[in-house]
N, C-alpha and C positions, 0 to 999 in steps of 0.2 A: 752938576757936580757930584761925585761920591761921596755918601756920608764915611769914614773913619770910624773903626771905634777906638775909644780913651784907653793907649797901653798905661795901666795904672800897676803901681809895679809890684803884685801882688801876680798879674799875669802875666809879665815882665820874669817874676821870679819862681812859675812853676814853667813857663817855657824849659829854661835853663836847667830846672832840676830834672825836669825829664829827658834832656838835651843829656847833660849830662850824665846822666845815672844811663842812659842807654851805648855812650860811646866807649865801656871796657864790652857790651855782648857784644856777639859774631858780626850782626847785624850794624853794630854803630863802625865796628871796623873797619867794615865794606864802605861804610859813607864818607869814613876819614881818608881813607884808600883811593874814591870816586873825587872826595874835593881836592885833593893831592895833584889829581893829572887837571882837574880845572881848575883852581887857584892854587900853588904851589906856598904863596904863604902861609895862606886859610885852613890848606893839609896842614902845613906845620905844626899851628897854634894845637890844631883839636889834638894832635898826635903829642903834643908836650900836655896838655890836658888830660889823655889818658894814663899817659904816664905817672902824672901825677893820684889821679884815684885813684889808680893799684897800688902805690905807695902808700895813700893815705889807708884805704880799705888794710892793706896788712899792716903797717900802724897800729890801726885799733885792731884789727883783732890779737897781736897782743897782748895789747891791754889784759888785764885784769875787769873781773866784772865791775865791782867797784870805782874804778880808775872811768872806765867806761860809764857808767852811771853819769858822775861828778863832769866828766865834759861831757855830757847831753846835756848838764843841767848848766854850764856853763856857755855853752851854745844856742840852746834857748835863751837865756838873757842878752845874751850879743844881741840875738837876729830881734827881741823887742823891742832894741829902738831904731829897727827900722821900717818896724808896721803901724 
C-alpha cells in the first residue's frame, strides 16, 4: 500500500499561502482562467479569492505605517492560536 504524508496544519497553511500568493500574479490569473474552463465552480471561487486579495492589498497599502504594524501584530497574535 502507498504511504501518504501526514498533512500537518503547517503544510496546509504553507500550500495555501503559496497558492493565494500566486493568484494575483499573471501566472496565477492564467491558472484561474484554465480552472474556469475545466471546473467552473472552482474557477469562480478562485476568481473571487483573487478579487478579495487585490482589495485587501489595496486596503493595506492605504494604511499608515503605524496602522500596518498594529495590524500585523494583531494578525500574528490571532494566528498564534492556530500554531
